[in-house]
N, C-alpha and C positions, 0 to 999 in steps of 0.2 A: 799610323793613327797619331793625331796631334794631342799631346797631353794638355790637360786643362787644370790650371791652378785656381782654387777658390780662396780668395783672400778674406780673412775674417774682418768684420767691422768692429772697430774698437771704440767703446764708449769713452768719450773724453770729458772728464770732469772739469768744469770751469768754475773756479772759485770767484764768487761775486763779491765777497766781503766778509769780514770777521768782526767780532766785538762781543762785549758782555751783554747778557740779558739784563734788562732793567725792569723794575717793577712799574706798574701803571702809575704809581704815585711819585715815582722818581722824577725829579726835574732834569731837563736836558743840561748837559755840560758842554764845555767848549770842545772836548775831544770826542764827542759822540759820533758814531759812524752812520751816515745817511742810509736809510732803508731802501733797498733796491726792489722794484716791483718784481713779482714772480713772473717767470717766462710764460709765454702763451701755452695754455694747455693744448690747444689745437691751433696750428698756424692759420692765420686768416688767408682767404683767397684775395690776392691783390687785384686791384682794378686792371683790366686788360689781360690778366693771366687766363689762358684757356683752361676750362674745366674738362680735362680729357677723361677723367674717371666717369663723369656723368655721361659724356658723349659715348664712350665705349659701352657702358651699360645699356644705352639705348639702341646702338646699331649692331652690337656683336651677335645677337640672336639670329640675324639674317645671313651671317657668314657661315659657310660650310667647308668641311674638309672633304677632299675627293681622293679616293683610292682606286686605281685601275690595275687590272691584271691582264696580261697578254701571254698566251700560250705559244711557245716556240719549240718546234721539234729540232733536235740536234742529233748528230751521229753519236753513237755510243761505242766506240772501239776500245780494244784493249790498250793499256798504256803501262808497260813495265810491270805486268802481273796484276795491276789494278785497273778497274774500269775508269774511263775518263770522268764519268759522272760522279765517282766517289771524290774526285778532287774538288767538287763544288758543294760538298755536303755542308760546309761551314756557312753557306748562304742561307740555310734553312732558318737561322735564328734572327738574321738582321732585317730590319724593316727596309723595304724598297729594294731588296736584293732578288736574285734569281733563285727560285726554289725548285729543285729537280725532283721528279717523280720517276721511279724506275720504269724502264721500258721492257722490251722483250729480252729473253735470255741470249747470251752469246754475242753481245755487241750490237743489239738492235737499237732502234731510235729511242730517244729519251725526251720526255716533255718537260721543258723548262718553263716555269711560271714567273714571268718578269713583272714585278710590282713597281708601280710609280705613284707618287704623291703629288697633290696639287690643292688648290683652293678654289672657291667660287662664292656666289651670293645669289640668294633668292630674289627674283624680280616680279613675281606675282603670286597670288594665293592659290593658283592651280599647280604649283610645285615646279615651275620652270627655273632652272639655275643657269647663270651665265658664268663661263670660265674661258680659258684659253683653248684654242683648237689643239695646240701641241700637248696639252695635258691628257687628252683622251685619244690622241692619234694612235691607231692600231689596237685599241683596247678591245678585249673580248668581254670583259666584265667591268662595270663601273658602279662603284658604291659611293654614296653620299652620306656623310655623318653631320647631323645638326649640332648646334652649340649645346643643346640639352642632352646629347649623346644618343638620340634616336638615329637609327641607321636605315637607309633605304637603298634598294637597287635603283638604278637609273638607266634610261636609254637616251641615245643621242638623237635629238630632234633635228639638228642642222649644224653646219659649221661653215665658216668662211676662212679658208687657209690664208688668203691674202692679208686679211686684217688680223688673223690669229684669234678668232672668236668662235666659240661654240655654245650651243644651248642644249641643256639636258632637261629631261622630264622625270620627276620622281615617280616610281611605280607605287600605286596605292597611297598617293599623297594624302595626308590628313587635312582637315579643314582649318586648323589653327596655326598655319604657317606664318612666321614673321616675314616681312618684305622690306627690302632695301629701297630707299628713295634715290632716284637718279637725279643728279644735278646737271649743271652746264659747265663743261670744261673750258669753253671759250672765254668765259668771264673769270676763270681762275687766274690769279696774279702770281708772278714770280715773287717769292718771298713769303707767300701765304703758308700758314701751317696746314699740314695734312697728316692723316693717321692711316697706317696700313695695318690690316688684320688678315691673318692667314695661318698657314700650316707649315712653317719652315722646318725642314728636316724631320717632319712628322710631329713636331711640337705644336699641336693644335691650339687655337684661340690665343695666338701670340700677337701682341699689340706693339707696334713701333711708331714713332712719331718723328717728323722732320718738317722740312719746308719744300715747296716747289722751287727747285734750284734753277730750272730752265724750262722753256716750252719750245715746241716745234723742232725737236731734235731728230736728225736723220742718222740712223745707226746701221743702215744697210740690211734691214730686216725684210724689206719687200718694197713693192711699188707705192705703198701708202704710208711710208715712214712719216710719222708726225707725233713723236712721243713727248709725254710729260716727263721731265727728269726730276727726281726727288732724292734727298739724302735720308729719307725714312728708310730704315734698314730693310732690305729686300734680299731674300736668300732662296735657294732651291726649295720648292714646296710652296712658296708664296705665289707662284704662277697662277693666274686666274682670279686671285683675290682682289678685293676692292681697296681703292684709295679714297678715303673720305676727306671732305673738308670739315671745318669746325661747325657747320650747320647740320652735320650728319648725313650729307648727301654724297653719293658716289660720283667722283669726278674722273676716275680712271680705273683701268684694270692692270694690276701689276703683272709685268710680262717678262722683263729681261733685266740682266745685270751686266755691268762691265767687270769681267773677271780680273782685269788688271787694276781696277780702281777700288777705293774704299769709300763707301757711302754714296755710290752712284747707281741708282736704279731707274728703270723706265716703265712707264705705264701708258696704255692705249687711252687716248682721250675718250671720255664717255659720249661726247657728241658724235664721234664716228660710229660708236656702237649703236646709238639711237637710230642712225640712218639704216642700218642693216637688220636690226632686231625684228621689225615686223615681217620682213621677207623670210628670215630664218624660222620664225614661228609658223608662218603660213605655208612655206614651200620647202624648207630645209636647206635652201641654197640662196645665193645672192646673184642677181643679174646687174651688170654695170654697163654703162655706155663706153664705146671705144672709138677713138679717132683713127687708129691704124698708122701711127707714126712711131719711129724710134727717135728719141731725143737725147740731148747731151747738155751739160751745164754751160752757161755763158761765163766768160771772164772779160777782163778789161781789154785784152788784146783782140779777142773775137768781136766784141762790141765795136771797137775802133775800126777793125777791118770791114765790118758790115755797115758802118755808117751810123751806128746808134750812139746816142748821147752818153749812155752808161750801160753797164752789164745788167740786163734784165730779160725776163722772158725765158723761153725754152727753144733752143736751136734744134731744128729738125735735121737729124742725120740721114734718115731714110724714110720713104713713104711706101707703105705696102701697096703693091699693085691691086687695083680694084677696091681698095679700102675707102671708107667715107672721106678721108682727107684727100685721097687721090681723085675721087669723083668731084670734090669741091675745088680742085686746082691747087692744092697745097704742094709745094715743091721742096725737095731737099735743099737745104741752105736757107729756107725761110725761118723766121723767128716768130713763134706764137707769143703775142704780147698780152692778149686778153681773151677771156671767155665770157660771152654775154655781158660785155662791158666791165667785167671785173679783172683788174690787172693780174698778170702772172708774175709775181716777184722773182721766183726762182724756178728752175727747170723741174725740181721735185714737186712743186706745187701743182703742175699741170695735171698729172693723173688724178690727184685728189679732187681737182675742180671739175673734171669731166665725169668721174665715176658716179656721182649721185644722180646724173641725168639718165633716165630710162632709155634702153635701146629703142631706136625708132624715133626718138625725139630730135628736134632740130635745135642747134645751138649756133650762136653767132661767134665766129672766131676771128679775132683781129691778128693779122700776120704782117710781118715786116718783110717785104719782097722788093728786091732791086732798089733798096734805099728809099722805099716809100711804104706807108701803112695802108692796108686795105682790109675790108671786112668780107668774109665769105660765110655762107650758110652751109652747115654740115649736118647731115642726118646720121646720127650715131648708129653704129652696129653693136652687137653683143660682145662683151669681153670674152676672149678665148683664154684657154690655159696658157700660162706663161711658158715660153720656151727657154731652154738653157742657153746661156751665152756661148758663142762660138769659141773654140780653142784659138789661142794665138797663132797656131800653125807653125810650120817649120821656120827655122831661123832665116832662111832665104838662100839664094844661089851663091856660088863662089864669087869672090871679089874680082875676078878677071874682067877687064873691060870697064871697071867702075870709073865714074867721072865725078869729080867733086864740085858741088854747087856752092855758092856763097851763102847758103843757109847753114853751112857747117855740117853737111852730110855728104857721104859718098854714095852715089846711086849707080845702078847698072840696068841695062835693057834685058828683059827676059820675057819672051813670048808676048810681046806687045804691052809690057808693063814696065813701069819705072819703079824699081825695087831698091829700098834703102839698104846699103851695105854696112856703113859705119856712121856713127854719130859722134862728132868731135866733143870731147868733154869741155864743158863751160862754153860751148858754142851756142848760137841762137836757138838751135833745135834741141839742145840737151834737155831731157826731161819731157819733151813733147813728141819726139819721134824715136823709134828704135829699129834695130836691125830686123829686116823682114817686112817692114811696112811697105805698102804699095801706094805711091802718090798718084791719085787719079785725076785731080783737077787743081788748077791754080786760078783763084778768083773766078770760079765757076766755068773756066775754060778747060776742056779735057786735054790731058797729056798722056802720050803712050810711049814716048822715048825720052832718054836723057836730054837729047837735043831740044825736044819740045819743052821740057822743063826749063832749060837754060834760056830759051827764047822768051818763054812766058814771064820768067822772073825779070828779064831785062826790059820787056815791054811795059811791065807794071811797076817799074822802079820809081816809087813816089816817096820822097824823103819823109820820115816820121810816120809812115803808114805801114802797118803790119801786112804781110801777105797771107791770104786765106787759102789754105790747102784742104782738099778733101782726101782723106787717107783711109785706106782699107787695112784693117788688122784682123787676120783670121777671117771670120764670116761677117764682120761688122765694119761699116764705114763710119767715120766721124770727121768733124771739121776741126782744124787746128790753125790758130793764128800765130805767126812767128814774126817777131820784130827783127828785120834783117840787119846784119852788120854793115859797116861802111864798105862801099865798093860794089854793093848789089845793084 
């Protein structure tokens, strides 16, 4: 436990001036002390200073605290003369801890009640609450406490794990519920003041303030990473709570923190929530359009190797057989540059641009293929559950028979594959290839032996132009552009 020191505030007396009291009839003298105006009884609100207290009083009633309980059965064996469950008795008192209840005699099962805390906000007068999906994940019981201390049971109406959003409905909801106003996160500016309200560490109705420190953050949370970054203090228990602008509108849902950073929190933009909220209320789940491609980021070397003027778009690693992209003629190695005429700035933007389109709808996709741009019409399918990424696989075969290419790697033939054995430190491929990678193509030409690789590199030796490799790592292929050293 971390000790906490409370430092007392010390009143500091400031001597403004001294002097003798004079009668009203006394005439001023040359050594009279000027009278100093009395300090403000109430400090004035300066022009441009945000009135956070008034804002909080207006919006806080719509913010709720969420408590979830999950029942977990665990074995209850003997442990050195005492039952294992006895070791957990201290959890009974702590909020958010596991609370055991005795099971059967003689080492039977024991039911542990795992409690978790979160935040949320009311979005309509019918008693619907928006929060994070991870707040209610696996919960057997969900309770919602309003700012006025009224408490209600709630049921989960729907959730979207990809976006990490869930909608709850209060049971026996009253008619006098306060409702939060939803703003527009797209117009929120970096540097703008924001206020977070939530239930950090079970300390309900906690208000913190900061600014929007960045937008469009990708933090590896899923396929639709597009977070608002803020320095308003966010802590465990704030998850699902609202991030307000100074107009009292919700612009984000507080979701994640950087455990290694101070004052760095992340919120889901409310515009993304607006897109899925009607579906969650109506059906309990979200349907999204799907292209059926695996993509990877572009960099300067890849752009140069593919003949693009700069790094932009999303490079297609693989095309799922029979997918909408496959039927439309999209190939591995193509670069998706635009969707319905809207440019794709970065690879992570593509899923977010496709997802709002309903399954079965047609979109115009602009792809860069064979150093030319072309448009294809794609009829989108329904988004399936995400699969887990493949394991990197074994390190690779023994190094016997390895041949060194001028890419700075040693390769070997194995069952019709060109397998990387070693990567030279500080060589051209350092940081891009690793032991066990399988080189499948050179500039879209298949290679199956080390000799094929050497011949392809020699045939495509163009000064100043990176070589484009298709490389399989584990169960996934990707493209790598490598600037070759002299002598290639």
